[in-house]
N, C-alpha and C positions, 0 to 999 in steps of 0.2 A: 503496498500499499506507500502510494505519491508520500505522505503524511508522515510514517512510521520510514520510513530512507529519510524525509526533511531531517525531521526531530532527529533519527542513534545518528547523523551527519552531526550534530551541534553535540549531540552529547562525548562523541569520543573527540570532539576539536580540543587539542588542551589552548587555544589559543581564546576560543570563548567563554566567559567567567560566569556569565547569567542569558537567560534563553528571556526574553521578555517572547506570551504570546500579540500575535496579530490582531486575532480577533478568538470570539468562541465558537462559535455554528452547533450542530448535531456526531461527527464524526467518532469523537472520543474513544466511546463501547466497538471500534474497527479497528482497535490497532495497541487496544492496551496489552491482548499476550505478543507482541511484534520490540517490543520498545524494549532498544541494548540495555539490563538493568545491570552486566557485569560492567558497561564503560559509566553505569553511573556509583558505582561502586564502588572503581579507580579510582573520579572522579568527580566528586559529588558536585555541583549545581548548582545555586538555585534556578528554580523554575516559576514565573509569572504571569497571571491570569485568572479570569472569576469564569464564570456560565458555566461551559462544560470544559474546559480546563480542569475542574474540582476533579475530576473522574483521573483525572494525572493525580494530584496532588493527596487523593485521599487510594489510590492503590499503590503509589511509589512511597511513599511516606508507610506503605502495610508491606510492600517490597522491601527493602533496602535501606528503611530510616531515612530519605530524603526530607526534608523536610523545605516544601513547597508553601510562594505567598502569595493564598490567593489576596491577587491584588491586579489593581486596574493590564487591561491592555494596552496597546501599543496603541491601535486607529481611535477604537468609544474614550479611549481612557486620556491617556498622556496626549493622544491628538486631540479628544473629543472635549473631555468634564471638566477635565485642567487647563482647559483656555480659557472654559470662560467661568473657573474660578474665582473668588477677591483674590487679590493678588498678596494678600497675607494667610489666608490658608495655603496658599499654593505652596510660597514657599517653606512653611510651617513643614510641607507634605515633602518636600524635596528633600529636607535636613531629614527628616523618617525615613526615605526611603534608601536615601546614602548610608547614614548609620546605622539603619539594620541589613544594607551587602556586606556594609565592607567592615563594621565594629566587634570584636572580641570580647564586648561588655554589654552586659545585658541593659536594654531602653531603657526598660522602667515603665512608670507610666504612658500608654498614647494619649497623646493629645483632646482632648475633650469636650466635648462646645456643650450647649445649654438644650441641647435638646434632646441631651439625650435621658431613657426614664427609665427610672423603677418599677420594676412592672411585682414586682414578690424582690424582698428587701435580702440580707442573706452575705455569708463569708463564703466561695470557694477558694482550693486550688489546686490546679492540673492540669495537663496534658490541652491541648488547645486543640480542636480536634470537631472541623467541619467546610461546611463549602455552600454551593445551593441547592438544598434540599432532598428540591427533588432524584439530584445527583449524588446525596447522598444513599439516597435508599438503590441507584442503579449499583452502585459501586456496591453494596450491601450483599446483592443477588447477584452476583458472579468468585467464582471462583477465588479471584481476588480480595473477597470480604475482609476486612480489619475485622481478626479475633476478638469477640461479648467484652472479653475479659479488656480490651483498651481501654473500652471507653471508663473502666474500676472509677473514679474522682474525677474523672473529665469533667472539660466546660465545653460545650457545646456552640459552635457558635452554627450562623443557618443566616439563606439570606432566601427573597426570591421571586421570581420576577415571570407575568401574564397569567393565564387562567381567570377563577376564580377563587374566593377563602374555603369556597367548600374545598379545593386540591384542597390547602393551606393545612385545614383540618384534615384529611383523610388523608396526608403525607408523616402529619407529626405522630398518629393512631396509629401509622407502622409503625413507624421508630417505635410507640409503644408494645406493642404487637412481639416483634420481634428482641424485647426485654436492656435496649438504652437507653432506654430512659429513666428504669429502673437503674445502673452503672453513674450516670454524671452527677456532677457533683455541681453543672449549674449551667445555667446557657445564657449565652448574649446573641441575640439578632438584633441581625444589619434595619435598610428600612425599604418597604418591600416597593416593588416597579410596575407599575402599568397590572395589578394586580385587580378583577371587576367584582366592586364589594368593598374594596378594598378603600376607593381615591374617597371617598364626599368623607365630611369631614360630620355627616348625621347615622357615618353606616352603625350597621349592627346584621352578627358581634364588629367589635371590631378585634384589630390583631390582639389586643394583649386578653383580650377576656376568647378570645379561638387558644393561644400557649395557654393558658390558667386553664381550660375547660378538661385538654389532655392531659395537664399533670395530676389534675386534682388538686389533692391532697399530701402531694410529692415536697419535702419541705427543700426546692430548688433556689436556689437565688438566680432572678429571668433580668437582667439588663437587656431594653430593649428600642431602637430605634438608631444604633452605631451606626457612621457614617463608612460600612462596605454594602456594594447589592449593586445590583442596572445601573442603578440611579449614580449613583461619581459624582465629583472621585470620587476613591477605594482610601480606609484606611485596613496598610496591609497588614493579611492576620498570620503571621506564618506556622502552615498545619504541623503541631508535634512538639512544642517548646510549652514553657510551665508556665503560668501566669496564676496569676492574680486575680479575683473579677471580688470585689465588694459593691454590691448590685446598690444599695440602700444610696455611697456617695459617690459610686456612676464613679466611677474611677474600673481600669483595663490595664492592669503593671505585668510586663512583657519578665517574668522569674530569668532568664539565660539570653545568650546571644545564640542570636538564626541563620549564624552560618560562620564556621567551622573549619579545620583540616580535615579534609575525609568528615564527613557529620553523619553517616549511619551506624547506626543505632539496629532494625531490625534484619532479621537474613533475608536471604540472595535469592531465587529462586516464583 
């Protein structure tokens, strides 16, 4: 498959130090089994992107331990949403991306905005795992699914675009039925984009109501409306590193560096 060949060429090229996806799409399921995981193990390099790229982050984290970044795509993000963002926010994001991709020190608290919302108070510390909600489900339906125990104590982050509010409810119910919601310690929800039934000010149920309905009486802190997702520009969310979530204080802190030499922790296969 042509996309797999192009990706593998980048993974094998020692002069390429990071890979930023041009766009999302619908094709990752077709080449998950064609990716050269040995090249990743030999020379891990960060992959940036969201949407369909969520599948790569989850599967490659599971197969190789590679920390992927749920972050802006090249064209709609860096070439689109970034260009229309307020200048101060753009500078803030540029510094954040640069530090995450080059620093061997933990970044600490991500830059919050007043739009962040506490949907359920509490605090959690654990591995940051997630992506687009429907892609999390698809990844877990493949032979490369993350073992359920990898979600023990994790902070699950997710965002969604398109479709209907009822689909979000249904997809969260799938995560409940497969046991993921019984294992996680916290949840961070991005900004929904173009979801029918959630856009109007008087929408009912609201996204917080949907999330809390599915969670039920699980004592899981939830931080919502955090700036990652298809609306952009995105706060980068590094899959697999430890974070501290304080929903009531509306903070999310990265406790580990996101890149480091040979940053692979899982099996290759």
